[in-house]
C-alpha positions as CSV (number, residue, x, y, z in Angstrom):
1,M,11.2,100.2,92.2
2,P,8.4,101.1,94.6
3,A,8.9,104.4,96.5
4,L,8.2,103.7,100.2
5,E,5.8,106.6,100.4
6,T,3.5,104.7,97.9
7,L,3.3,101.6,100.0
8,Q,0.1,101.7,102.1
9,V,1.1,99.1,104.7
10,F,4.4,100.9,105.2
11,Q,2.7,104.3,105.5
12,A,0.0,103.0,107.9
13,L,2.7,101.9,110.4
14,N,4.8,105.0,109.7
15,R,1.9,107.3,110.8
16,S,1.5,105.4,114.1
17,P,2.9,107.2,117.1
18,N,3.6,103.8,118.7
19,A,5.5,102.2,115.8
20,R,9.2,102.9,115.2
21,L,10.9,102.2,111.9
22,E,14.4,100.7,112.6
23,H,15.4,100.5,109.0
24,S,14.0,100.4,105.4
25,A,15.3,100.1,101.9
26,E,14.1,100.0,98.3
27,L,15.6,96.8,96.9
28,G,14.8,97.3,93.2
29,D,12.7,94.9,91.0
30,G,9.5,96.2,92.6
31,M,10.6,95.2,96.2
32,A,11.3,96.9,99.4
33,A,12.0,95.9,103.0
34,A,11.4,97.4,106.4
35,L,12.2,96.5,110.1
36,W,9.7,97.7,112.7
37,N,9.2,98.0,116.4
38,N,5.7,98.5,117.7
39,H,3.8,98.3,121.0
40,H,0.2,98.7,122.3
41,D,-1.1,99.7,118.9
42,A,-4.0,99.0,116.4
43,Q,-3.6,98.9,112.7
44,D,-6.1,98.6,109.8
45,Y,-5.1,97.9,106.2
46,E,-7.6,98.8,103.5
47,G,-6.9,97.4,100.1
48,P,-3.2,98.1,99.6
49,R,-2.0,98.1,96.0
50,H,1.0,95.9,96.9
51,H,1.7,92.5,98.5
52,T,3.3,92.2,102.0
53,L,5.2,89.4,103.6
54,S,5.6,89.8,107.4
55,C,7.7,87.9,109.9
56,Y,7.6,88.3,113.7
57,I,11.2,88.6,114.9
58,A,10.5,89.0,118.6
59,G,7.3,89.3,120.7
60,G,3.9,89.2,119.2
61,T,2.3,86.8,121.7
62,G,-0.2,89.5,122.5
63,T,-0.9,90.4,118.9
64,F,-4.0,89.1,117.1
65,R,-6.2,89.9,114.1
66,R,-9.3,91.8,114.9
67,G,-12.2,89.3,115.2
68,Q,-9.8,86.4,115.8
69,P,-8.6,87.0,119.4
70,D,-7.8,83.3,120.1
71,S,-5.1,83.2,117.4
72,K,-1.9,85.0,118.5
73,G,1.4,85.8,117.0
74,A,4.8,84.6,118.1
75,P,8.5,84.8,117.0
76,N,9.0,83.3,113.6
77,K,5.3,83.4,112.7
78,L,4.6,84.8,109.2
79,C,1.7,86.6,107.7
80,I,0.9,87.0,104.0
81,L,-1.1,90.0,103.1
82,P,-2.1,90.2,99.4
83,A,-2.8,93.3,97.5
84,D,-6.4,94.5,97.9
85,H,-6.9,92.6,101.2
86,Q,-8.5,94.1,104.3
87,S,-7.3,93.4,107.8
88,G,-7.3,94.9,111.3
89,W,-4.7,94.1,114.0
90,V,-4.4,94.6,117.7
91,I,-0.9,94.8,119.1
92,N,-0.6,94.2,122.9
93,G,2.9,94.4,124.4
94,E,6.1,94.7,122.4
95,I,6.7,93.4,118.9
96,R,9.5,93.5,116.4
97,L,8.7,92.5,112.9
98,A,10.2,92.5,109.4
99,H,8.3,93.3,106.2
100,L,9.0,92.5,102.6
101,Y,6.8,94.4,100.1
102,F,6.5,93.5,96.5
103,S,4.6,95.0,93.5
104,P,1.8,93.4,91.5
105,E,4.2,93.5,88.5
106,Q,6.8,91.4,90.3
107,F,4.0,89.0,91.3
108,A,3.0,88.8,87.7
109,L,6.5,88.2,86.5
110,G,6.8,85.3,89.0
111,C,3.5,83.7,87.8
112,I,4.8,83.7,84.3
113,T,8.4,82.6,84.8
114,L,7.9,80.2,87.8
115,L,4.4,78.9,87.5
116,D,3.8,79.2,83.7
117,R,0.4,80.7,84.4
118,E,-1.4,83.9,83.6
119,P,-1.2,86.3,86.5
120,R,-4.9,87.2,86.1
121,E,-5.9,83.7,87.0
122,M,-3.7,83.3,90.1
123,Q,-4.0,84.7,93.6
124,L,-1.8,85.0,96.6
125,H,-3.4,83.2,99.5
126,E,-3.9,85.3,102.6
127,Q,-2.3,83.7,105.7
128,T,-2.2,84.7,109.4
129,F,0.5,83.3,111.7
130,L,1.8,80.8,109.3
131,E,4.7,78.5,110.4
132,D,7.4,78.3,107.7
133,P,10.9,77.8,109.3
134,Q,12.7,78.1,106.0
135,Q,11.1,81.4,105.2
136,A,11.5,82.7,108.8
137,L,15.2,81.9,108.6
138,R,15.5,84.0,105.4
139,F,13.8,86.9,107.1
140,R,16.4,86.6,109.9
141,Q,19.2,86.5,107.4
142,L,17.6,89.6,105.7
143,I,17.8,91.7,108.8
144,T,21.4,90.9,109.5
145,L,22.5,92.6,106.3
146,N,23.4,96.3,106.0
147,W,20.9,97.6,103.5
148,D,22.8,100.9,103.3
149,E,26.0,99.3,102.0
150,P,25.7,98.7,98.2
151,G,27.0,95.2,98.1
152,E,24.9,94.0,101.1
153,R,21.8,95.7,99.7
154,L,22.4,93.6,96.5
155,L,22.6,90.5,98.6
156,T,19.4,91.6,100.3
157,S,17.7,91.9,96.9
158,S,18.9,88.5,95.9
159,L,17.6,87.0,99.2
160,A,14.3,88.9,98.7
161,H,13.9,87.2,95.3
162,E,14.4,83.8,97.0
163,M,11.6,84.7,99.5
164,L,9.3,85.8,96.8
165,S,9.9,82.6,94.7
166,H,9.3,80.5,97.8
167,T,6.0,82.3,98.4
168,L,4.9,81.9,94.8
169,L,5.6,78.2,94.8
170,G,3.8,77.5,98.0
171,Q,1.1,80.2,98.6
172,V,-0.4,80.9,95.2
173,G,-3.4,79.2,93.8
174,K,-5.9,79.5,90.9
175,R,-8.8,81.9,91.3
176,E,-12.1,80.0,91.5
177,G,-14.9,80.9,89.1
178,L,-12.9,83.2,87.0
179,R,-13.6,83.5,83.3
180,L,-10.8,85.3,81.5
181,R,-11.6,87.6,78.6
182,G,-9.0,89.0,76.2
183,G,-5.4,88.4,76.4
184,L,-3.2,85.8,74.7
185,A,-3.8,82.1,74.4
186,A,-1.7,79.8,76.6
187,H,0.2,78.5,73.6
188,Q,1.0,82.0,72.4
189,R,2.2,83.0,75.9
190,R,4.5,80.0,76.1
191,Q,5.8,80.7,72.5
192,L,6.7,84.2,73.5
193,V,8.4,83.2,76.7
194,E,10.6,80.7,74.8
195,F,11.3,83.1,72.0
196,I,12.3,86.0,74.3
197,D,14.6,83.8,76.5
198,Y,16.2,82.3,73.4
199,Q,16.8,85.7,71.8
200,L,17.9,87.7,74.8
201,A,21.3,88.4,73.2
202,E,19.6,90.0,70.2
203,A,17.6,93.1,69.7
204,I,13.9,92.2,70.2
205,S,11.3,94.5,68.6
206,L,7.6,94.8,69.4
207,G,7.0,94.0,65.7
208,Q,8.8,90.6,66.0
209,L,6.8,89.7,69.1
210,A,3.5,90.8,67.5
211,A,4.2,88.8,64.3
212,L,4.6,85.6,66.4
213,C,1.0,86.0,67.4
214,A,-0.2,87.4,64.0
215,L,-1.4,90.6,65.6
216,S,-0.9,94.3,65.0
217,E,1.6,95.9,67.4
218,Y,-1.1,98.0,69.1
219,H,-3.4,95.0,69.7
220,F,-0.5,92.8,70.7
221,A,0.8,95.2,73.3
222,R,-2.6,95.5,74.9
223,M,-3.1,91.7,75.0
224,F,0.4,91.1,76.2
225,R,-0.1,93.3,79.2
226,E,-3.4,91.6,80.0
227,S,-1.7,88.2,80.0
228,F,1.7,89.0,81.4
229,G,0.7,91.8,83.9
230,L,3.3,94.2,82.5
231,P,4.2,95.7,79.1
232,P,6.5,93.8,76.6
233,H,9.5,96.1,77.1
234,Q,9.4,95.8,80.9
235,Y,9.1,92.0,80.7
236,V,12.1,91.8,78.2
237,L,14.2,94.0,80.5
238,A,13.3,91.9,83.5
239,R,14.4,88.7,81.7
240,R,17.7,90.3,80.6
241,L,18.5,91.5,84.1
242,S,17.6,88.1,85.5
243,R,20.0,86.4,83.0
244,A,22.7,88.9,83.8
245,R,22.4,88.3,87.6
246,E,22.7,84.6,87.0
247,L,25.9,85.0,84.8
248,L,27.4,87.5,87.4
249,R,26.8,85.0,90.2
250,T,27.9,81.8,88.4
251,T,30.6,82.8,85.9
252,S,33.8,85.0,85.7
253,R,32.9,86.3,82.2
254,P,33.9,90.0,81.7
255,L,31.1,92.5,82.2
256,G,31.2,93.6,78.6
257,E,30.7,90.1,77.4
258,I,27.8,89.6,79.8
259,A,26.2,92.8,78.6
260,L,26.2,91.6,75.0
261,A,25.0,88.1,76.0
262,C,22.0,89.7,77.7
263,G,21.1,92.1,74.8
264,F,22.5,95.4,76.1
265,A,24.2,97.6,73.6
266,S,27.3,98.2,75.7
267,A,28.8,97.7,79.1
268,S,27.9,101.3,80.1
269,H,24.2,100.8,79.0
270,F,24.1,97.5,81.0
271,T,25.6,99.2,84.1
272,H,23.1,102.1,83.8
273,R,20.1,99.8,83.6
274,F,21.4,97.5,86.3
275,R,21.9,100.4,88.7
276,Q,18.6,101.9,87.8
277,V,16.7,98.8,88.7
278,L,18.8,97.3,91.5
279,G,20.5,100.3,93.0
280,G,24.1,99.0,92.5
281,T,26.4,98.2,89.6
282,P,27.0,94.8,88.1
283,G,30.6,94.8,89.5
284,E,29.2,95.5,93.0
285,Y,26.7,92.7,92.6
286,R,29.4,90.2,91.5
287,Q,31.7,91.3,94.4
288,A,28.9,90.8,96.9
289,F,28.7,87.1,96.0
290,L,32.5,86.7,96.3
291,R,32.6,87.6,100.0
């Protein structure tokens, strides 16, 4: 879960005397959200280590990107600011905008699970004043939720996952001229994904995964991180929690049964991990979807 003080785009706005933070929340799973007001300002972003999705909620018709004064913002326009990008902005007049921040690890997880591609070979396309009514509607739904109330914060997290998936499916492409070195072969990566998803109810050891690729545990762990963008234990936990969220939303199975089905030793261990990552309990998550 990213601490807001580590997010460079968030902090750049937070330091501005003209910008006012209406609300912010860490949503778990490497994501955070913020709602801002700003006026008559200028902002520069220099190589942030996180990705940012931005939607203009109101105003913005006097806002432009430095060097591109003929292209202006407007309500429902979106910007996609990848990690490591550089941009400068001039804000004339009043603006209200919502941000969704997500980590490189969450981007990597989406590349693997949604796109079946190595994160290293994929890039998020930078976009300025994009028109995407479906995504703009999600942003407007996002800001109507109470991020301080546990159940609604969990709904916010689920909506943020939808927004990230939409972005990955529509705004990610292959890096040109990239020659990958190291890492796992594509067939090994697919074999691991299938094995982990099939074995989620069982204990999965590093040795088991390494043996599938005929590698030592040390060498495997390094190559897995290169190909998956995160270490094996973090990937397995993310898949377990994803399966648990699906079962909580779509079934009435008892929490203890879901815990075991997703590879957690007990209901209490499941609840601890779930709260640690998502900021709420499995019961609160299920209740949020029954409203």
